[in-house]
DODOMI-816260 format. One record per atom (N, C-alpha, C, CB): residue in one letter; atom name; x, y, z. Coordinates in pm, 1 decimal, always signed. Glycine has a CB too. Layout:
# residues N
<gulo residuo="A" atomo="CA" X="X" Y="Y" Z="Z"/>
...
This chain:
# residues 59
<gulo residuo="M" atomo="N" X="-9050.5" Y="-1322.9" Z="-8374.5"/>
<gulo residuo="M" atomo="CA" X="-8913.6" Y="-1290.3" Z="-8410.2"/>
<gulo residuo="M" atomo="C" X="-8897.5" Y="-1289.2" Z="-8561.1"/>
<gulo residuo="M" atomo="CB" X="-8816.2" Y="-1389.4" Z="-8346.9"/>
<gulo residuo="A" atomo="N" X="-8812.0" Y="-1204.0" Z="-8607.4"/>
<gulo residuo="A" atomo="CA" X="-8783.7" Y="-1195.8" Z="-8750.4"/>
<gulo residuo="A" atomo="C" X="-8701.5" Y="-1316.0" Z="-8794.1"/>
<gulo residuo="A" atomo="CB" X="-8709.9" Y="-1064.7" Z="-8784.3"/>
<gulo residuo="A" atomo="N" X="-8705.3" Y="-1344.5" Z="-8922.0"/>
<gulo residuo="A" atomo="CA" X="-8623.9" Y="-1453.0" Z="-8976.9"/>
<gulo residuo="A" atomo="C" X="-8476.9" Y="-1412.0" Z="-8974.8"/>
<gulo residuo="A" atomo="CB" X="-8668.9" Y="-1488.7" Z="-9121.5"/>
<gulo residuo="A" atomo="N" X="-8389.7" Y="-1511.1" Z="-8982.9"/>
<gulo residuo="A" atomo="CA" X="-8245.6" Y="-1486.4" Z="-8984.6"/>
<gulo residuo="A" atomo="C" X="-8182.6" Y="-1569.8" Z="-9094.8"/>
<gulo residuo="A" atomo="CB" X="-8181.2" Y="-1519.3" Z="-8846.9"/>
<gulo residuo="V" atomo="N" X="-8067.5" Y="-1524.9" Z="-9144.4"/>
<gulo residuo="V" atomo="CA" X="-7995.7" Y="-1595.8" Z="-9248.9"/>
<gulo residuo="V" atomo="C" X="-7867.4" Y="-1654.3" Z="-9191.3"/>
<gulo residuo="V" atomo="CB" X="-7964.8" Y="-1502.3" Z="-9367.9"/>
<gulo residuo="N" atomo="N" X="-7849.6" Y="-1784.2" Z="-9208.7"/>
<gulo residuo="N" atomo="CA" X="-7727.0" Y="-1850.2" Z="-9167.2"/>
<gulo residuo="N" atomo="C" X="-7625.0" Y="-1827.5" Z="-9278.3"/>
<gulo residuo="N" atomo="CB" X="-7749.7" Y="-2004.0" Z="-9138.8"/>
<gulo residuo="K" atomo="N" X="-7525.5" Y="-1746.2" Z="-9253.4"/>
<gulo residuo="K" atomo="CA" X="-7429.4" Y="-1706.9" Z="-9356.0"/>
<gulo residuo="K" atomo="C" X="-7346.2" Y="-1823.8" Z="-9407.3"/>
<gulo residuo="K" atomo="CB" X="-7338.1" Y="-1600.5" Z="-9302.0"/>
<gulo residuo="E" atomo="N" X="-7334.2" Y="-1928.7" Z="-9328.9"/>
<gulo residuo="E" atomo="CA" X="-7255.9" Y="-2044.2" Z="-9371.4"/>
<gulo residuo="E" atomo="C" X="-7334.5" Y="-2136.0" Z="-9464.2"/>
<gulo residuo="E" atomo="CB" X="-7208.6" Y="-2122.1" Z="-9250.5"/>
<gulo residuo="E" atomo="N" X="-7466.1" Y="-2127.2" Z="-9462.7"/>
<gulo residuo="E" atomo="CA" X="-7550.9" Y="-2213.8" Z="-9544.8"/>
<gulo residuo="E" atomo="C" X="-7601.2" Y="-2145.1" Z="-9672.3"/>
<gulo residuo="E" atomo="CB" X="-7669.2" Y="-2261.2" Z="-9463.1"/>
<gulo residuo="R" atomo="N" X="-7590.6" Y="-2016.0" Z="-9680.1"/>
<gulo residuo="R" atomo="CA" X="-7650.3" Y="-1940.7" Z="-9792.0"/>
<gulo residuo="R" atomo="C" X="-7583.0" Y="-1973.8" Z="-9924.3"/>
<gulo residuo="R" atomo="CB" X="-7641.1" Y="-1790.1" Z="-9766.1"/>
<gulo residuo="V" atomo="N" X="-7659.1" Y="-1955.7" Z="-10033.1"/>
<gulo residuo="V" atomo="CA" X="-7606.1" Y="-1982.3" Z="-10166.7"/>
<gulo residuo="V" atomo="C" X="-7615.7" Y="-1860.4" Z="-10257.8"/>
<gulo residuo="V" atomo="CB" X="-7680.0" Y="-2098.9" Z="-10229.5"/>
<gulo residuo="N" atomo="N" X="-7654.6" Y="-1745.8" Z="-10204.8"/>
<gulo residuo="N" atomo="CA" X="-7664.1" Y="-1620.2" Z="-10281.3"/>
<gulo residuo="N" atomo="C" X="-7758.1" Y="-1627.2" Z="-10400.7"/>
<gulo residuo="N" atomo="CB" X="-7528.2" Y="-1580.4" Z="-10329.4"/>
<gulo residuo="C" atomo="N" X="-7866.0" Y="-1702.4" Z="-10388.7"/>
<gulo residuo="C" atomo="CA" X="-7960.2" Y="-1712.3" Z="-10500.4"/>
<gulo residuo="C" atomo="C" X="-8059.5" Y="-1596.6" Z="-10501.8"/>
<gulo residuo="C" atomo="CB" X="-8035.4" Y="-1844.3" Z="-10493.9"/>
<gulo residuo="E" atomo="N" X="-8075.3" Y="-1528.4" Z="-10391.2"/>
<gulo residuo="E" atomo="CA" X="-8165.6" Y="-1414.6" Z="-10374.1"/>
<gulo residuo="E" atomo="C" X="-8313.2" Y="-1451.3" Z="-10387.9"/>
<gulo residuo="E" atomo="CB" X="-8131.5" Y="-1308.2" Z="-10474.0"/>
<gulo residuo="T" atomo="N" X="-8346.4" Y="-1578.6" Z="-10377.3"/>
<gulo residuo="T" atomo="CA" X="-8485.8" Y="-1621.0" Z="-10383.6"/>
<gulo residuo="T" atomo="C" X="-8567.1" Y="-1555.1" Z="-10272.8"/>
<gulo residuo="T" atomo="CB" X="-8496.1" Y="-1773.6" Z="-10373.4"/>
<gulo residuo="C" atomo="N" X="-8509.3" Y="-1545.8" Z="-10154.0"/>
<gulo residuo="C" atomo="CA" X="-8580.8" Y="-1486.3" Z="-10041.4"/>
<gulo residuo="C" atomo="C" X="-8607.7" Y="-1337.3" Z="-10063.5"/>
<gulo residuo="C" atomo="CB" X="-8501.4" Y="-1506.3" Z="-9912.7"/>
<gulo residuo="V" atomo="N" X="-8517.0" Y="-1269.1" Z="-10131.8"/>
<gulo residuo="V" atomo="CA" X="-8534.4" Y="-1126.2" Z="-10160.2"/>
<gulo residuo="V" atomo="C" X="-8657.7" Y="-1106.2" Z="-10246.9"/>
<gulo residuo="V" atomo="CB" X="-8408.7" Y="-1067.5" Z="-10230.1"/>
<gulo residuo="D" atomo="N" X="-8669.9" Y="-1187.2" Z="-10351.1"/>
<gulo residuo="D" atomo="CA" X="-8783.9" Y="-1177.1" Z="-10442.2"/>
<gulo residuo="D" atomo="C" X="-8914.3" Y="-1218.7" Z="-10375.4"/>
<gulo residuo="D" atomo="CB" X="-8760.0" Y="-1262.5" Z="-10565.4"/>
<gulo residuo="E" atomo="N" X="-8908.1" Y="-1309.9" Z="-10280.9"/>
<gulo residuo="E" atomo="CA" X="-9027.1" Y="-1362.2" Z="-10214.4"/>
<gulo residuo="E" atomo="C" X="-9085.8" Y="-1266.5" Z="-10111.0"/>
<gulo residuo="E" atomo="CB" X="-8994.3" Y="-1492.6" Z="-10148.2"/>
<gulo residuo="C" atomo="N" X="-9003.9" Y="-1183.9" Z="-10049.1"/>
<gulo residuo="C" atomo="CA" X="-9048.7" Y="-1099.4" Z="-9938.4"/>
<gulo residuo="C" atomo="C" X="-9136.8" Y="-983.7" Z="-9986.8"/>
<gulo residuo="C" atomo="CB" X="-8928.1" Y="-1044.4" Z="-9862.5"/>
<gulo residuo="S" atomo="N" X="-9263.8" Y="-988.0" Z="-9949.0"/>
<gulo residuo="S" atomo="CA" X="-9357.8" Y="-882.7" Z="-9991.4"/>
<gulo residuo="S" atomo="C" X="-9339.0" Y="-753.0" Z="-9913.2"/>
<gulo residuo="S" atomo="CB" X="-9501.2" Y="-931.3" Z="-9975.1"/>
<gulo residuo="Q" atomo="N" X="-9267.1" Y="-759.3" Z="-9801.7"/>
<gulo residuo="Q" atomo="CA" X="-9245.2" Y="-641.5" Z="-9718.2"/>
<gulo residuo="Q" atomo="C" X="-9113.0" Y="-570.6" Z="-9749.5"/>
<gulo residuo="Q" atomo="CB" X="-9248.3" Y="-681.2" Z="-9572.0"/>
<gulo residuo="E" atomo="N" X="-9038.9" Y="-624.6" Z="-9847.1"/>
<gulo residuo="E" atomo="CA" X="-8907.3" Y="-570.8" Z="-9883.1"/>
<gulo residuo="E" atomo="C" X="-8815.7" Y="-562.6" Z="-9761.1"/>
<gulo residuo="E" atomo="CB" X="-8922.1" Y="-431.9" Z="-9947.1"/>
<gulo residuo="A" atomo="N" X="-8824.5" Y="-665.9" Z="-9676.6"/>
<gulo residuo="A" atomo="CA" X="-8745.4" Y="-670.9" Z="-9553.5"/>
<gulo residuo="A" atomo="C" X="-8609.8" Y="-736.5" Z="-9574.8"/>
<gulo residuo="A" atomo="CB" X="-8821.4" Y="-745.5" Z="-9445.9"/>
<gulo residuo="I" atomo="N" X="-8587.6" Y="-796.4" Z="-9693.1"/>
<gulo residuo="I" atomo="CA" X="-8462.6" Y="-866.8" Z="-9719.1"/>
<gulo residuo="I" atomo="C" X="-8388.4" Y="-797.1" Z="-9831.9"/>
<gulo residuo="I" atomo="CB" X="-8488.5" Y="-1015.3" Z="-9754.1"/>
<gulo residuo="N" atomo="N" X="-8265.1" Y="-766.3" Z="-9805.6"/>
<gulo residuo="N" atomo="CA" X="-8180.3" Y="-701.7" Z="-9906.0"/>
<gulo residuo="N" atomo="C" X="-8046.0" Y="-772.0" Z="-9908.6"/>
<gulo residuo="N" atomo="CB" X="-8162.7" Y="-549.8" Z="-9876.2"/>
<gulo residuo="V" atomo="N" X="-7978.8" Y="-762.6" Z="-10021.1"/>
<gulo residuo="V" atomo="CA" X="-7844.2" Y="-817.6" Z="-10031.3"/>
<gulo residuo="V" atomo="C" X="-7748.3" Y="-704.9" Z="-9999.4"/>
<gulo residuo="V" atomo="CB" X="-7815.9" Y="-879.1" Z="-10173.3"/>
<gulo residuo="G" atomo="N" X="-7676.0" Y="-721.6" Z="-9891.0"/>
<gulo residuo="G" atomo="CA" X="-7584.3" Y="-619.2" Z="-9845.6"/>
<gulo residuo="G" atomo="C" X="-7443.7" Y="-641.0" Z="-9897.1"/>
<gulo residuo="G" atomo="CB" X="-7583.3" Y="-613.9" Z="-9696.3"/>
<gulo residuo="D" atomo="N" X="-7348.5" Y="-593.3" Z="-9823.6"/>
<gulo residuo="D" atomo="CA" X="-7207.7" Y="-608.3" Z="-9858.4"/>
<gulo residuo="D" atomo="C" X="-7172.0" Y="-755.5" Z="-9871.8"/>
<gulo residuo="D" atomo="CB" X="-7118.4" Y="-541.0" Z="-9753.3"/>
<gulo residuo="Y" atomo="N" X="-7084.2" Y="-784.3" Z="-9963.0"/>
<gulo residuo="Y" atomo="CA" X="-7033.8" Y="-920.3" Z="-9984.2"/>
<gulo residuo="Y" atomo="C" X="-7143.5" Y="-1018.6" Z="-10024.0"/>
<gulo residuo="Y" atomo="CB" X="-6965.3" Y="-969.7" Z="-9858.9"/>
<gulo residuo="E" atomo="N" X="-7252.0" Y="-967.5" Z="-10084.2"/>
<gulo residuo="E" atomo="CA" X="-7362.1" Y="-1049.4" Z="-10132.7"/>
<gulo residuo="E" atomo="C" X="-7426.0" Y="-1135.2" Z="-10023.7"/>
<gulo residuo="E" atomo="CB" X="-7313.8" Y="-1137.4" Z="-10243.7"/>
<gulo residuo="I" atomo="N" X="-7437.0" Y="-1079.8" Z="-9904.9"/>
<gulo residuo="I" atomo="CA" X="-7500.3" Y="-1149.6" Z="-9793.5"/>
<gulo residuo="I" atomo="C" X="-7641.5" Y="-1095.2" Z="-9774.6"/>
<gulo residuo="I" atomo="CB" X="-7416.9" Y="-1133.8" Z="-9662.9"/>
<gulo residuo="A" atomo="N" X="-7739.5" Y="-1183.6" Z="-9775.2"/>
<gulo residuo="A" atomo="CA" X="-7876.8" Y="-1141.8" Z="-9751.7"/>
<gulo residuo="A" atomo="C" X="-7890.5" Y="-1095.3" Z="-9607.2"/>
<gulo residuo="A" atomo="CB" X="-7976.3" Y="-1257.0" Z="-9782.5"/>
<gulo residuo="V" atomo="N" X="-7955.5" Y="-980.8" Z="-9591.3"/>
<gulo residuo="V" atomo="CA" X="-7976.1" Y="-922.5" Z="-9458.9"/>
<gulo residuo="V" atomo="C" X="-8125.4" Y="-899.3" Z="-9440.8"/>
<gulo residuo="V" atomo="CB" X="-7895.3" Y="-788.8" Z="-9441.5"/>
<gulo residuo="I" atomo="N" X="-8178.9" Y="-943.7" Z="-9328.0"/>
<gulo residuo="I" atomo="CA" X="-8320.8" Y="-926.9" Z="-9300.0"/>
<gulo residuo="I" atomo="C" X="-8339.2" Y="-814.8" Z="-9199.3"/>
<gulo residuo="I" atomo="CB" X="-8383.1" Y="-1058.3" Z="-9247.6"/>
<gulo residuo="D" atomo="N" X="-8419.3" Y="-714.9" Z="-9237.3"/>
<gulo residuo="D" atomo="CA" X="-8449.6" Y="-602.2" Z="-9150.3"/>
<gulo residuo="D" atomo="C" X="-8560.5" Y="-644.9" Z="-9054.3"/>
<gulo residuo="D" atomo="CB" X="-8491.5" Y="-475.8" Z="-9233.2"/>
<gulo residuo="A" atomo="N" X="-8526.4" Y="-664.6" Z="-8928.4"/>
<gulo residuo="A" atomo="CA" X="-8622.2" Y="-711.7" Z="-8827.9"/>
<gulo residuo="A" atomo="C" X="-8740.1" Y="-615.9" Z="-8809.9"/>
<gulo residuo="A" atomo="CB" X="-8551.9" Y="-731.3" Z="-8694.7"/>
<gulo residuo="D" atomo="N" X="-8719.0" Y="-487.5" Z="-8835.7"/>
<gulo residuo="D" atomo="CA" X="-8827.9" Y="-391.3" Z="-8820.7"/>
<gulo residuo="D" atomo="C" X="-8932.0" Y="-404.8" Z="-8931.3"/>
<gulo residuo="D" atomo="CB" X="-8772.5" Y="-250.1" Z="-8819.5"/>
<gulo residuo="K" atomo="N" X="-8891.8" Y="-455.2" Z="-9047.6"/>
<gulo residuo="K" atomo="CA" X="-8984.0" Y="-472.6" Z="-9159.3"/>
<gulo residuo="K" atomo="C" X="-9041.3" Y="-613.1" Z="-9168.0"/>
<gulo residuo="K" atomo="CB" X="-8914.7" Y="-439.1" Z="-9287.9"/>
<gulo residuo="C" atomo="N" X="-8971.2" Y="-710.9" Z="-9112.1"/>
<gulo residuo="C" atomo="CA" X="-9013.0" Y="-851.1" Z="-9121.1"/>
<gulo residuo="C" atomo="C" X="-9142.9" Y="-872.2" Z="-9043.6"/>
<gulo residuo="C" atomo="CB" X="-8902.1" Y="-944.9" Z="-9067.1"/>
<gulo residuo="T" atomo="N" X="-9241.1" Y="-933.0" Z="-9110.0"/>
<gulo residuo="T" atomo="CA" X="-9370.1" Y="-960.1" Z="-9046.0"/>
<gulo residuo="T" atomo="C" X="-9382.6" Y="-1105.3" Z="-8999.6"/>
<gulo residuo="T" atomo="CB" X="-9483.4" Y="-927.1" Z="-9141.8"/>
<gulo residuo="E" atomo="N" X="-9272.8" Y="-1178.9" Z="-9009.6"/>
<gulo residuo="E" atomo="CA" X="-9268.5" Y="-1317.7" Z="-8964.0"/>
<gulo residuo="E" atomo="C" X="-9367.4" Y="-1407.0" Z="-9038.2"/>
<gulo residuo="E" atomo="CB" X="-9296.4" Y="-1323.8" Z="-8815.7"/>
<gulo residuo="C" atomo="N" X="-9387.1" Y="-1379.6" Z="-9167.1"/>
<gulo residuo="C" atomo="CA" X="-9482.2" Y="-1458.1" Z="-9245.8"/>
<gulo residuo="C" atomo="C" X="-9427.8" Y="-1595.5" Z="-9281.4"/>
<gulo residuo="C" atomo="CB" X="-9519.0" Y="-1383.6" Z="-9372.2"/>
<gulo residuo="G" atomo="N" X="-9295.4" Y="-1611.2" Z="-9282.2"/>
<gulo residuo="G" atomo="CA" X="-9234.4" Y="-1740.3" Z="-9311.1"/>
<gulo residuo="G" atomo="C" X="-9208.7" Y="-1767.8" Z="-9457.8"/>
<gulo residuo="G" atomo="CB" X="-9319.4" Y="-1846.5" Z="-9257.8"/>
<gulo residuo="S" atomo="N" X="-9244.0" Y="-1675.4" Z="-9545.8"/>
<gulo residuo="S" atomo="CA" X="-9227.3" Y="-1702.1" Z="-9689.0"/>
<gulo residuo="S" atomo="C" X="-9081.6" Y="-1720.8" Z="-9728.6"/>
<gulo residuo="S" atomo="CB" X="-9287.2" Y="-1589.4" Z="-9769.7"/>
<gulo residuo="S" atomo="N" X="-8990.9" Y="-1647.3" Z="-9668.1"/>
<gulo residuo="S" atomo="CA" X="-8849.6" Y="-1661.9" Z="-9702.9"/>
<gulo residuo="S" atomo="C" X="-8796.0" Y="-1797.2" Z="-9656.9"/>
<gulo residuo="S" atomo="CB" X="-8767.1" Y="-1548.4" Z="-9640.6"/>
<gulo residuo="I" atomo="N" X="-8847.9" Y="-1845.6" Z="-9546.8"/>
<gulo residuo="I" atomo="CA" X="-8805.9" Y="-1975.2" Z="-9494.4"/>
<gulo residuo="I" atomo="C" X="-8853.0" Y="-2087.3" Z="-9587.1"/>
<gulo residuo="I" atomo="CB" X="-8860.8" Y="-1996.6" Z="-9351.6"/>
<gulo residuo="E" atomo="N" X="-8975.7" Y="-2075.6" Z="-9635.7"/>
<gulo residuo="E" atomo="CA" X="-9034.4" Y="-2178.4" Z="-9721.9"/>
<gulo residuo="E" atomo="C" X="-8963.2" Y="-2191.1" Z="-9856.3"/>
<gulo residuo="E" atomo="CB" X="-9180.3" Y="-2148.2" Z="-9745.0"/>
<gulo residuo="V" atomo="N" X="-8914.0" Y="-2081.2" Z="-9911.2"/>
<gulo residuo="V" atomo="CA" X="-8855.2" Y="-2085.2" Z="-10046.4"/>
<gulo residuo="V" atomo="C" X="-8705.5" Y="-2103.9" Z="-10048.3"/>
<gulo residuo="V" atomo="CB" X="-8888.2" Y="-1960.2" Z="-10119.2"/>
<gulo residuo="C" atomo="N" X="-8639.1" Y="-2100.4" Z="-9936.1"/>
<gulo residuo="C" atomo="CA" X="-8493.4" Y="-2107.7" Z="-9933.7"/>
<gulo residuo="C" atomo="C" X="-8444.5" Y="-2246.4" Z="-9974.7"/>
<gulo residuo="C" atomo="CB" X="-8440.8" Y="-2072.3" Z="-9794.4"/>
<gulo residuo="P" atomo="N" X="-8374.6" Y="-2257.3" Z="-10089.6"/>
<gulo residuo="P" atomo="CA" X="-8331.1" Y="-2388.3" Z="-10137.0"/>
<gulo residuo="P" atomo="C" X="-8219.3" Y="-2450.2" Z="-10053.3"/>
<gulo residuo="P" atomo="CB" X="-8285.9" Y="-2377.2" Z="-10278.9"/>
<gulo residuo="S" atomo="N" X="-8146.3" Y="-2369.6" Z="-9979.6"/>
<gulo residuo="S" atomo="CA" X="-8036.0" Y="-2423.4" Z="-9898.9"/>
<gulo residuo="S" atomo="C" X="-8071.0" Y="-2428.1" Z="-9749.8"/>
<gulo residuo="S" atomo="CB" X="-7909.8" Y="-2338.9" Z="-9919.7"/>
<gulo residuo="E" atomo="N" X="-8194.7" Y="-2393.4" Z="-9717.3"/>
<gulo residuo="E" atomo="CA" X="-8243.2" Y="-2390.1" Z="-9579.7"/>
<gulo residuo="E" atomo="C" X="-8156.7" Y="-2298.7" Z="-9491.8"/>
<gulo residuo="E" atomo="CB" X="-8245.9" Y="-2531.8" Z="-9521.4"/>
<gulo residuo="A" atomo="N" X="-8107.8" Y="-2190.6" Z="-9552.4"/>
<gulo residuo="A" atomo="CA" X="-8023.7" Y="-2094.8" Z="-9479.5"/>
<gulo residuo="A" atomo="C" X="-8108.8" Y="-1994.0" Z="-9403.0"/>
<gulo residuo="A" atomo="CB" X="-7929.8" Y="-2021.1" Z="-9576.5"/>
<gulo residuo="T" atomo="N" X="-8233.5" Y="-1977.4" Z="-9440.0"/>
<gulo residuo="T" atomo="CA" X="-8322.1" Y="-1883.5" Z="-9372.3"/>
<gulo residuo="T" atomo="C" X="-8404.5" Y="-1960.9" Z="-9270.7"/>
<gulo residuo="T" atomo="CB" X="-8414.1" Y="-1808.2" Z="-9473.9"/>
<gulo residuo="S" atomo="N" X="-8410.4" Y="-1910.2" Z="-9148.0"/>
<gulo residuo="S" atomo="CA" X="-8482.9" Y="-1978.7" Z="-9042.6"/>
<gulo residuo="S" atomo="C" X="-8537.8" Y="-1878.5" Z="-8943.7"/>
<gulo residuo="S" atomo="CB" X="-8393.4" Y="-2079.7" Z="-8972.0"/>
<gulo residuo="P" atomo="N" X="-8630.5" Y="-1923.0" Z="-8857.5"/>
<gulo residuo="P" atomo="CA" X="-8677.6" Y="-1832.3" Z="-8752.8"/>
<gulo residuo="P" atomo="C" X="-8559.4" Y="-1793.5" Z="-8664.0"/>
<gulo residuo="P" atomo="CB" X="-8791.4" Y="-1898.2" Z="-8668.2"/>
<gulo residuo="E" atomo="N" X="-8552.6" Y="-1668.3" Z="-8627.4"/>
<gulo residuo="E" atomo="CA" X="-8444.4" Y="-1621.2" Z="-8542.5"/>
<gulo residuo="E" atomo="C" X="-8465.5" Y="-1668.3" Z="-8400.4"/>
<gulo residuo="E" atomo="CB" X="-8433.9" Y="-1468.9" Z="-8547.3"/>
<gulo residuo="G" atomo="N" X="-8355.7" Y="-1695.5" Z="-8333.1"/>
<gulo residuo="G" atomo="CA" X="-8366.2" Y="-1728.6" Z="-8192.8"/>
<gulo residuo="G" atomo="C" X="-8331.9" Y="-1869.7" Z="-8161.6"/>
<gulo residuo="G" atomo="CB" X="-8500.1" Y="-1701.2" Z="-8145.3"/>
């Protein structure tokens, strides 16, 4: 499963965007990070670098 962003925990630092080598994470409307499940390879890098623990495995 692709990673997911908990919108209530996010801090808009965009660390996960810079970390994703697949360019699967983008900041969409209202500065909310959005993960494209079709591009996400489930490597876990965005989860490891998230300072607010807002990124987690989906499901």
